[in-house]
N, C-alpha and C positions, 0 to 999 in steps of 0.2 A: 771214252770209247770213240774209236775212229769209225765214222760213217761215210761210205762212198756214195755220192749221188752223181754218177757219171752221166746221167741223162743230159741231154743238150741244154735244158733250161737250168740245170743245177750245177754244171761243171764250171769251175773257175780255175785258171792256171796262174800260179804265182811264179813269175819269170825271174831268173837270175842270169847275170852275164858270165860267160866262160871265156876268159882271155888268156893269151899266152903268158908264160912266166916272164919275169923281169929280165932274166938272162937272155931269153929268146928274143925279147923286144930289142935288147941292145944289139944283138947280132943282125936283126932284120926288122927295121922300124916300119916296113911296109906290110908286115903280117897283120891280117885283119882279125878282130875279135868277133866271135859268133855267139849268138844266143842259142841255148839248148832247145828252144822252141821255135819252129819255123812253120810258115803257112803256104809255101810253094815248094814243089818238088825240086825245082832248080836250086833254090836257096838251101834246101836241105842237103842236097848232094854236094854243094859247095862247102857247107859247114862240116861235112865229113863226120869224124868221130866226136865232134863237139855236140852234135844234135842228139837230143833224147826224145823229143816229141815232134811229130809231124801232123798238123791239122790241115788236111788238103781238100776239104769240102768244096771250097770255092776255086780251087785250081783246076784248070781244064787240061786233061790228057787222057789217052786211052791205052797207054802202055807204060809199065814201070820198067826202067832199064836195069840191066844186070848190076850196074854200079851201086844200086841201093844196098847190095850185100856188104859194101864197105862201111856202112853206118853201124859199126859194131856196138855202139852204145845206145842204139835206138831202143826205147822202152815202149813207145806207144805210137801207133799210126792210125789216123782217122780218115777213112776213105769213103765217106758218105756220098751217096748220089753219084755213083760211077757205074751205071748199067752197061756201058760199052767197054769197060776195062777187060783186058785179057786176064781173067781171074786165075785160071790154071797156072799160067806163067808167073803172075804176080805172087801167088801163094807159095810157089816153089822158091822164088827168090826170098820171100819173107821168112821162110822156114830156116834159112841159113843165118838169121840174126839171133845170136845167142841170148840176148837180153830182152827180146820182144815179149811184153806181157799184156798189152792192150791192143785190140784190133776192132775197128768199126767197119762194118760192111753194110750199114743201113742204106736202104734205097737201091740196092744192087739189082733188084728185079729177079732174084733167084727163084726157081721152082724147086731145085735141088741144091743143097749146099755143096760146093766143090769138095770132092773126096780128099784132096790133098791138104785141107785144113787140119787134118789129123796129124800132119807133120809138125805143126807148131806146138810142140809139147810144153813150152814155157808159158803159154797163154793163161792169164788169170781173169781177163775180162773180155767179153765179146758182145758187140752191138749188132743185132739183127732186126732192127726196127724198120717200119715202113716197107714191109715186104708181104703183102697180102696173099701172094701165090706160093709162099714157101711151104714145103712139105715138112711140118714140124717133127713128125715121127722119124723121118729120114735124118733131119738135122740133129735130133737128140742122139740117134745111133752113132753119128759121127762125133758129136761133142763129148760123148762119154769117153772117147779116146784121149781126151785132154785131161790128164790127171790133176792139174793145178787149177782148173777152171773154178773160180769163186763167184764171178758176177756175170749175169746174163740179162740182156735188155731186149725185150720183145714188144716194144710200144707201137701203137697206131698201125696195126697190121690186120685189122678186121678179124681177129681171132675169135672164134666162138667156142672152141674146146681145146684142151691141152692133152695130148696123148699120154697114156699111162707110163710110157718109157721115160718120161722126164725123171722118174725116180732113180734112173741109172746115173744121173748126175749127182753122185753121192757127196762130192765135195762142195757143191753149190751153196753159197752163203747168202747171196743177195740176188733178188729177182725183181725186175720191173716189167709189169704188163699193163701199164697205163694206156687208156684211150682205145681199148679193144671193144668187142661187141658181145661179151659174155652177158647172159641174163642170170646165170648162176656161176658162182666161183667154182671152178672145176675141182672135184674131189681129189684128182690126181695131185694137186698142189700140196695136199696134206701129207704126201708120202716123201717129202724131201727132208731127210734126217738132219742135215747140217744147216738148214736155212735159218738165218738170224734177222734178215731184213726183207720185207716185201713191200713194193709200191703198187697200189691198186687204185690209182687216181683217175679222174675224168671218166667214170663209168656209172652215171646215174641210173642206168637201166637195171643194175644188178639188184637181186634180192639180198640185201645185206644181212638180214637176220640169219639166213642159211649160210651166207658167205662167211660171216664172222665165226659161226659155229665150226665151219670146216677149217678155217685158218687157225683157230685156237688149238687145233691138234698139233700144230708145229711147236714142239716143246721148247726149242731153243730160240724162238722168235723174240727179239727184244726191240725191234723197230718196225712200226706199222704206219704206212702213209695212206690216209683216206681222204685227202683234200680234194676239193672240186668235184664232189660226187652228188651234190644236190641233196644231201641228207637233211631231213626235217627232224629226225630224232636218231639217237644212237641206240641200237638194239641192246637189250640187257646182256646179250652174249659177250659184250665187250669185257665183262668181268671175268671171263674165262682165261684171259691172257696173263697168267700168273707171273711170267718173267718179263713182261713188257717194260721197257725203260724210256722209250720215246714214242709218243703218239701224235700224229699230225692230222688235224681235223679242220684246217683252214678252208675258208671260202665255201662253206656249206650253208644250210639254212636253219641251223640249230637255234632253238629258243630255250632249250632246257637240256639237262643231262640226267641220266639215270643214276639212282643210288648205287647200282652195281659197279660203277666206276671206282668206287671206294675200295674194291677188292684188288685194284692194281697197286699193290703195296710196294712194288719195286720201281714204279713210274718216277722218273727223274724230271722229264720235260713233257708238258702238254702244250701243243701249239694249236690255238683255237681262234686265231684272228679271222676277221671277215665273217663272223656269225652274229646275228642280232640278239646277243645275250644282254639281259638287263642287269642292273646292279645286284639284285637279290640272287640271281643265278651265279654271278661271280663270287658272291659271298658264300654261297652253298658249295662251290668248288673248293674254296679255301678250307671249308670244314671237311669235305669228302676226301680231299687230297692234301693233308696238312704238310707233307714232306716233298711235295711236287712243285717245281717251278712252272707257272702257267703264264704263257705269253698271249697278249691281246693286241700286239702292234699291228699297224696297218701294213698290208702287203702291197708292194709296188712292183711294176715291171713284169707281172705275170708269174713271178716266182712264188713257190710255196715256202721258201726259206724266210726266216725273220729278217727284217731289214731295219727295224728301229728298236729302241731299247725300253719301250714301255712294258716292263715285266713286273710280275709279282713274285718275289722270292720267298719261299717258305723254308723254314728250318725246323 
């Protein structure tokens, strides 16, 4: 199963070189080879059709030139922390890119999402993190006009409620709302019919008994991330996730696990590193989840992804 963690702490890009053909090199040995991934606007424009991803968080500019429309193979552009960018003009240009699927606008300081984002009909993933003033109801009204939208990231935005119209994002499959200020997981999240993955990390203030009961209504959910939530126990409601395949519980305060976890009969991977589990509890997990691979490896670098190979494989 392919899982997208396009969050900043999860995303890794595997780069390959794109070079001219041998015949072209023979004709012009001065032709430069370009990587499909660039980190400055200048280099991206110079690479032209060779560039597929632009990660411009650390590049300083307040205007995107019309020449960007020549990057006809561009699939992803990450424009985090650009509050002074002329966004109406930028989105008009980006709407002319036929292959653009991923767009990051995090930290743009929006109160209202620019209306012309609706022109980017090929978008599959949008980042709107670090925007505490963003009108979410208005944003969802615009995002519902993107028929291919599959992934949405709303992290670290001081969100306390999710408007009901999120249910209009009918194709949405993956949602990250890490690091917000919910005390209760919004009931509105249980209305997303296509959701298969949700990340709800770094929110220790949440009532997780109620929260899990609500998230369990997502019948297609197969990936659940609950790491870094300060959990001292796992609510029995965890057993309601009948289709769950991957469960992330790293870096909590768990000393035990409930018997109800045994009802996760489709669970393939349980990631539970960074919890003070003793040997008896680990043996109990083997009994409760005989077909599940459980990982206890040490987490490094602040990531919730496994980094070592100390795993217990069950068959």
